[in-house]
Structures are given as C-alpha cells and as structure tokens.
N, C-alpha and C positions, 0 to 999 in steps of 0.2 A: 504494500500500500504506500503510494507516494503521496506525501502530504505537501500540498502546494502553498498552504497558508496555515497560520496558527491563529486560533481564536483567542482574542483578548477578552478579559472579563470586566464587566462594569462592577466596580466595588461600591456597593450601596452605602456602606458605612465603613468606619475604620476597621482594619483587620483585627484589632484586639477586642472589639465589642462583642458581647454575647449575642447581640441581635443581628450580627453580621449575616449577610447572605451572599453567596457567590453565584453569579449568573453569567452566562456566556454572551458575548456580543462581538461579532466579527468586525475588527477595526483595521486589520493589516493583512497584506499579502507578501510580507517580507519573507525571504528565505531564512532558514534556521540560523545560519551563520551571521546574518544581518540582524535577526530579531533579538538575540540575546546580547544586547549592547548596553543595558542598564538594569538596575535592580527591579524596577516595576515590571519589566518584561519577563524576568524570571518568575516573579510572583504570579503574573498572569498565566504563564504556561502551566504552573502547578495548580493554580486555582481552577483551571479548566477541567482538571482531573476529578474534581468533586462533582461534576455533572456528566462525565463521559466515561465509558467503559463499564466497569462493574456497577457503578451507580445507575446506569441505564436499565439494569435488570429489574428495578422497581419503578420504571416508567411504563405507563400503559394507558389505554383508553377505557372508557366506561364499558364498552362492549367487549373489548379484546382481552381484558385482564392484563396481567403482567408476565414477563418472561419467567420470573421465579415461580409462577403458578403452574408451569407446564408439568412438573413432577406430581403436583397435587392432583391434576387432572388424570395423569397416567395411572396413579394409584387407585383411582375410583373413589377416593375419600372426599373429593371436592368436585363441584360442577359449576358451570357457567350457564346462566339462562339463555345466553345468546350463542350457544354452541352451534345451533343450526346455521347461523350466518358466518360464524367465525371458524373457518375450517381447521385452523391449527388447534382449536379447542376440541372440536368433534373428533378429529382424527387421533388426538392424544387420548381422549376419554375412551374411544373405541379400540385403541391400540392398533389402528390401521395406518399410523404415521409412517411416512418415508420421505426421502429427499426430494420427491416431486410434489406430493400433495400438500406439504407444509414447507416446501423449499424456500419460497419467498420469505416466509416468516423467519425461518432459521437463518437465512442469508442476512436479514436485518440484524439479528442478534450477533452473528459472526462478525459483521462489519463493525457494530458498536463496540464490541470487546476489543477487536484489533485496533480500532481507532484510538481507544484509550491507551492501549499498549504503545502505539506509535507515538502518541503525545508524551507519554511517560519516557520513552526512549530518547526523544528530543530533549526533554528536561534534564534527564540524567547525564546525557552527553555534554550539554552546553552550559549548564549552570556552573560547573567548576571554573569555566573561563569567563563568566560574566563579570565585568568590572563593577565595583562599587558595593558588592555584597560583603558582609563580614563573614568570618569563618563559621560562626554560629548559624547565620542565615543560610549559607550554602549547605551545611549539614542537615538543617531542618528541612529545607526544600527538597533535597535529594531523598531524605528519609520518607517524606510524604509521597514523592513520586514512586519510590520503590514499593511502598505499601499498595498504591493503586495498581502498579504493574503486576504485582503478585496476586492481588485480588482478582484482576481480570483473567489472568492465567488459571487461577483456582476455579473460576466458573467454567472456563473453556475445557479444562481437563476433566472436570466432572460431567460436563455435558457431552463432550465428544471423544474423550480418551486421547489417543495419540494425536498431536496437533503440531503445526509448524511453530517453531520456536525462534524468535528474533529479539535481539537486544540492542540493535543498532538502528539509528534513523535511516530512512530511505532517502538517499541523495542522488540516486541514479536508478536506471532500469536493470542494473546488474543484480543477479541473484534474487530476482523478483519472485520466482516460483520455488518455494521451499518445500522440501519433503517433510513429512510428519516426524516429529521426535517422539521418543517413547514416553510413556506415562512417568517412568522413573526420572527421566531427564527433565520433564516439565516440573515435577515436584522438587527436584534439586534446585532449580532456579527460584521457585517460590520460596523455599526455605532460605536460600542465600539472600534474597532480597529482604525478607522480613527480619532475618537475623541482623543484617547490616543496618536496617532502619532502626532496630531496637538498640543495638550496641553503639552505633556511631551517629545516629540522627540527632541526638541531644533533644529528643522530643519531650514535651511537658508531661509531668505526672499528675496534672490536674485532670478532672474528668473532661470529656469532650464538650459537654454543655458549658463548663466553666473555662474552656480554653478557646473561646471565640468560635466553637464548633469546628476547629481544626483537628487534624489527626494527632493523637496522643500516644505515648508509650503504651498505655493500657490497651488502646485499640489494636496496636501492632501485636502485642503479646497475646491478646485474646484470639486474634485471627491465626497466629502461629500455633497456639495450643490446639485450636480446632483443626488446623492443617495436619498436625502430628496425629491427632485422633483419626482423621480420614485416611492418612497414609497407612495406618495400622490395619485398616480394613481392606475390603475388596475395592479395586482389583489388585492393588499393590501388595497388600499384606506384609508391610515392611516392619511391623512390630516397633513402633515408636511410642508405645504407651508410656514408657518411663519419661520420655521427653515431654509428652503432653501433660502428664501428671505434675512434673516439676514446675513447668511454666504456669500451669493453672494455679498451683498452690502459691507460687510467687505473687500472682495477681491477688489471690485471696488474702495473702499475708501483707498486702499493702506495698509491695516493692514497686509497683508501677502506678500507684494511685490508691485512693480510698474509695472502695465500692461496697455496696450492701443492697440487700433486697428491701424494697419499699414494704412497709408494714401496714396492717389494717388500722383504722381508727375504731375506737369503741364508744358507744353511747354511754354505757356504764361498764364497770368491771365485768368482763366475761360476756358482754353483749355487743355483738358486732354491728357497726354502722355500715350497712350494706352499700349505701350510696357513696361511702368513702372507704370502701375496701381498698386494698393495695391496687387491685386491677382497675378500679374506677379512678383512683388518684392518678395512676399512670395515664389512663384514658383522657382525663381532663387536662392534664399538663401538656405543654408544648413538647417537652421531653424530660426524662428523669435524669437529674444530675447524678444521682447516687446509683442507679441501676443500669442505665443505658451506656454501654461502652463505646459502640460505634453506631452512629445514626445517619440516615439519609435526610438531609435538611430540605425543608420546603418553606416557601414564603407565600402568603396569600396574595400579595400584590405583584409578585414577580413570577413565581413558578409554583402555583398551588398544588396541593396534594389531591390525587384521585381517590385515595383510600376511602374517604367518607361515603362516596357514591356506592361503594360495595356493601354498606351496612344496612341497606334495604333491598328487598327483591324488586323486580320489575312490577310496575303497577302502583307504586307508592309515591310517584313523583308529585302527584297532586297534594300530598300531605307534607311535603318538604319543599324547601326553596329551590333545590336543584331541579333543572329541567328534566334530567334523566337519572334514575337510579337503576342499578342492575346487580343481581346476585352473581357476581363473577367469581365469588369464593364461597360457595354455598356448601356447608358440610353435609355429608351423607349421614344417614342413621348409623351406618357401620363405624363411622369415625366418632360420632357423639357417644356411641356405646363404650368407647375407651374410658370415659369418665364414670366414676361412681355418682349416680344421679342424686344421692342423698347426702353423702359426706364431702364431696368435692365442690368447693365454692365455685370453681371455674365452670361447672355445669349448671349453676343456678342462673335464674333469669337476670339479665342486665349485668352480667359479669364479663365472661368471654363472649357470650352470644345473647341475643334477645329475640323474642317472638311477638312482642306487643308494641303498639304505637302509644306513646305516653299520652294520657288524657283521653283516650278513645277505647272502644271495645274491639278495635281492629287487631287481627292476629295474622301472622305469616310464618312460613317455615323458618327455623333457626338461621340467623344471619349474624355476621360479625358485629358485635357491639363494641369491641375494643377500639374500633376505628370511628365510632360515632362521635362526631364533632358537633356538639349542641349548637354552638353559635353559627357554624357554617350551615347546618341543616335548616335552621329556622330563621336566621337573620341575614346572612351574607352570601351564601352559596359559594364561599371561598374559604378554603382551609389552609393554614400554614403549619399545621402540626407535623412534627418530624416523625420518621418511622425508625424504630429500633431494628437494627440488623444483627448486632452482637450485643448480648446482654450478660449481666452478672449471673443470672440463673443458668445460662448456657455454660459459663465457666465453672460453676459449682457442679454441674452434671458432667462436664468433661473430666473434672478432677475425680469425681466419684467413680466413673467408669474406668479411667486410665489407671488410677491407683489400684483398683481391684484387679485389673488385667495384668498389672506389673508386679503387685506385691500382695494381693489377696484382700479379703474383706477386713478392713481395720476400722478403728474408731473415727479416723478422719473421713474415710469414704462414707461411712454411715452418717456422720454429722452433715456432710455436704448434701447428700440426697435428702436427709431429713429436713434441712432448711427449706428446700423447694417444696417438698410434699407437705411439711408442717404448715406452711402458709396457705396452701390449697385446702388441706383438711383442717379447717379453722376450728372445728368443734371436737377435734381429737387431741388428746394430750400428747405432747411431743415425746414424752417418755415411752408411751405406748408405741409410737411410730419407730423410735430407736430400737426398742426391744424386738419389734416384728422384723426389722431389717438385719439386726446383728446376728441372728441365728441362721442366716441364709448361706449357702455355699457360693462359690464364685459365679457359676453360671446363673443361679437363681438371682443373685444380687444384680448382676449385669443386666438381666432382663428387666428388673425393676427400674433400673436407670433408663433403659430404652423406653419403657412405658412412660416414664415421666418426661422424657424428651419429646415424645409424640404429643403428650398433653400440653406441656408448658410452652414449647417453642413453636407452636403451630403458626403463630403470626410472624415468626422469623423464617418461615418456609424451610424448615429443616427436615420435615417428615420424609420426603422422597430421598433426599441425600442420605439419611440414616438407613432407609431400606436398602439402598444400593450398597453402602459400605458394609452393612451387617449381613446382607442377603437374606434378611429375615423380615417377615410381614406380620404385624400385630392383628390378632383375631380375638373375638370375645365369645365366651360361652354364655355369658349374661352380662348386662351392663356393669362395667367396672372390673370385670374378671377377665384378664388379658393373658394370652399366651402367644407364642410365636411359631410360625410355620415357615418353611422355605418360600422365599419370595418368588423364585422361578418355579412356575407351575401353579401358583396361586390364582384363583379365579376372583376377580375384583367384583365390587358391588355393581359394576356395569355388565357383569357376566362375561368378562374377557380374561383370557389366560395370559399371565405375564410370562414372556419368554426371555431367554438370556440376552437376546439382542436389545431388549428394552432397557437394559441397565445403562445404555447410552442413547443419545439422540442420533438420528441419521445425519450424515453430512449433507449440507445443502447441495442440490444437484448443480445449481449455478456455479458454486465454488469448485466442484469437481471438474466442470467443463472449463472454467477459467484457469485452473491450476492443475495441469496434468500430473504434476509431481505428487499430488495427494493420493493417487492410486484409485482403487475402487471404493464403493460405498462402505459405510461403517458397520462393523459388528454384526454382519449377517442380514442387513436390510436389503 
C-alpha cells in the first residue's frame, strides 16, 4: 500500500486535557520525508492512529454492525435484525461466508488495518529524525505508534492467520506484493512492538481517562498480557501462560497504574441500589477512570458513537430521538442462558440488557443496555460516550487463567476470579464464592474462568476470540449451568455446524487477485 499523503488531525483542545478528542482532517499531500519536519507533524501522524487501523474495528453503521461483531454472528450467540440486507451478517450467521460473498466487506477491513499499519510504519521510521522533539516526546510517540501497529496486526492474525508482514513505509513500487508470514512471525512482531513500547516508551502510568485519553503503560501491558494468553492457545499453542500471568499481576499490583473494579452503591447496608450498580455507573459515565484500561474515544460533536443505536430493536425509533435504531447485537437465548437468571446481576433487567421502555408498558427482546445513553436517546441523538476495549476485569480473568495454567489453582487465581464473579453475584457472600472455587482442579477452574469471560466481557467482543483460542464452545444444561464442548463440530443456535475453516475468516477475493503472492484462499474456504 503506497501512501501518497498523510492525514493531519484537527486538535480540538490541548493535548493534555481530559476532554481532548483526536479527529482526522486531510490538510497535506507532503511526502513522508517532507512531512516530518516539525514536532506538530509528528504528533499529527501519531494522532491519526487513534482513529485508523485497529480503532476502525469498532466503527460501523446502524444497519451493518461493526467488524468486531463478525465472530459474535458466526457463533450464533448474536444476531442483527438487518441480516437480510447486510450480506456479511447473513453469511456469517449462516456460516456460508467466503471470499466472494463477503469479499467487499472483508476487503474494507483488510484495507483499514493495513492503512493503520502503514501510518504507524511512517511514524516509527521518521519520528526519530524529526527536529524539535525532545527525547521524551520521541519515545512516547514511537511507543504509541508501536502499540497501534501491534494492535492492528493482532486483529489481522486472529482474523486471517498467516498474513503479509511489513514494517517499512512504502516509498516505491518495489516489493509491493508480499507473501504471507507465519502466525508465529506475526506474533513475534506484536510482542516486540509492545515490549518496546512498554520498556522504552516512557508512557504514563496514569489511567487513560486521566492521561488526556492517550495510550498509557497500562494499556500496553494489558494488550500484551492478552496477546500472551492468545499465543498460548490455538493455533499457536506457544505456552506463554507464565508471561501472561506475570504481566497481568504487575498490572494488578499497580506497576503500570492504579486500576480497580467499579463497585455497586447501596441504598442501605446490604441493599443494592440497582440504578447505581457498578454496571449502571459505568453505563452512565463517559468512561471509567478506574476500570477502563484502553478505550475507543468518541465525541458527540465530532465523531459520535453508534453504540446507543444498538440498544433498541428495530421499530422503536418513534420512542427515541434517533431516526433509526437496530438490534445489531441482539443476544440469543442460548447466550443469555450462560447467566444465572436469579443470582447474576448482569442478567437482571437494566443491567447488561433490558427489555422494557422506561415509563411505558412496551417490551422487546433483550437488547444491550450497557450502551444506553439516556441523554442521546431522549435529548440529543448524539452520543460521545467512549467504548471500553480493554478493561481491568479482563486483566483479572487473564491472571486467573494464566496463573492456573502455569502454576495451578492458588489463592491469587481464586481471588482474581472471585473479584469479577463476586461483583456479579451481588447477593452471594464472597467467602462462599472463594470456597466453591478453591476446591476445583485445574481444568475445572479454567472452565470457570472461561465462563466468566463469556459473561463479563461480552461488550468487549471477546467471546469468539476465546472460542477460537480454546477451541471450546460454552453450552448450558439449564440457565447458568455451563459446560464446554469442542467448538469444531458444534451446531450453533442458527442450526449451522462450525467447521475448522471457520476458526479464521476467508481472505478477500479482491486481495487474492490483487496480490498473487498471497496464494490460494484461506483455511479451506
């Protein structure tokens, strides 16, 4: 991909303010070697990465959903009411996807991710020689660029497996058609980028919300710990559990900043204030400074969030200020059955999901409540609420699983899982939860972590990625009673059989035709 121009960003407020927002605006067609001639241009190059590449995976339309939802559709756990007109949705739900029938959609995702990589390559290459930057600024900007390059490759390798690997800017047509590198080689670059950003970036140990919403050491460490967990599973099976555990525990112990789970408010001792539960406190806030480690930033006036539109099914537009609402992330009954309907707060009305319109007798199928923006829904039709993509709950669950896989079930692993489950099981004594987990063997305990990941991290879009790395699919014998079966061969709630090829997405047919070095289609499609 040859980049002929670099997008500059309009800085809406000073870079250090917590209300900052980074937005792209094309202002220049300078070549890379001309562009990086002053500090503002270096900042602009890195600022563009906050809206390009991996962050594009949570961009989407009201009808189409978002790229990160593809796995949710494939699993059968989630549906989109406009699947009939959105072919990438219907074909993934029905597991009939291939590089032709959703090729245009996949090509767009391929292009977005590689565009982010290309811009990161430019920044990493030219920031060291940009005049006027302090050493601290150079390290920080390069660290941020390496975070986003690693994040883009992390999506690509999980989506497509072996992919072309490039770390240099395109300044000519030479070596334009790259062969695919192995999954191991891609992960080696991801690890190298994140380790360099963590060790040499001089990144802040404040939370991202308190750091002008710029990348922090905590964000890098959280992504790297998740990468190590993913590397330990399929298809690489590299056994990096010890690394995942160590890094996750460093985050928990405050090495990279101070994080914690948001807690519930009480009306009286022992009496939960449901409207101000932890989940509702998170929902109402722009972003949680204590729990959200990496966020995708939105701004109502510049780049509003689409997520609130997904909090009501089609047909409820007349009841809200938005012109269109669509259930693009509608949970199936088989997914909702993963929750204990009595004891799990996340399964209660107006916590994770809702079924009633406030102040009316109107009901609808369960829809995401966590994205419900009250002001946008009823006053403005514009939401600037940020979206959490890496959370402290994720880190606790990474630590619990990785410790157990590398060292066995111990007090730390039980404590970390209990923190997440204890918040959800609000009326169960934490001692009871600890005791129920402490007697489990390694496999039983790890499956309890998997269950909690499926329940807790559903709005961080981890479900399908967890199914792929574990090769296990959660099923229920009754609501809240979960076991795991082999993912390959499982029949989804759509009545479709998951095959080995579905562990990856097909390559876009356009890209195969454009780049003959890619070879044939992906993974048996």
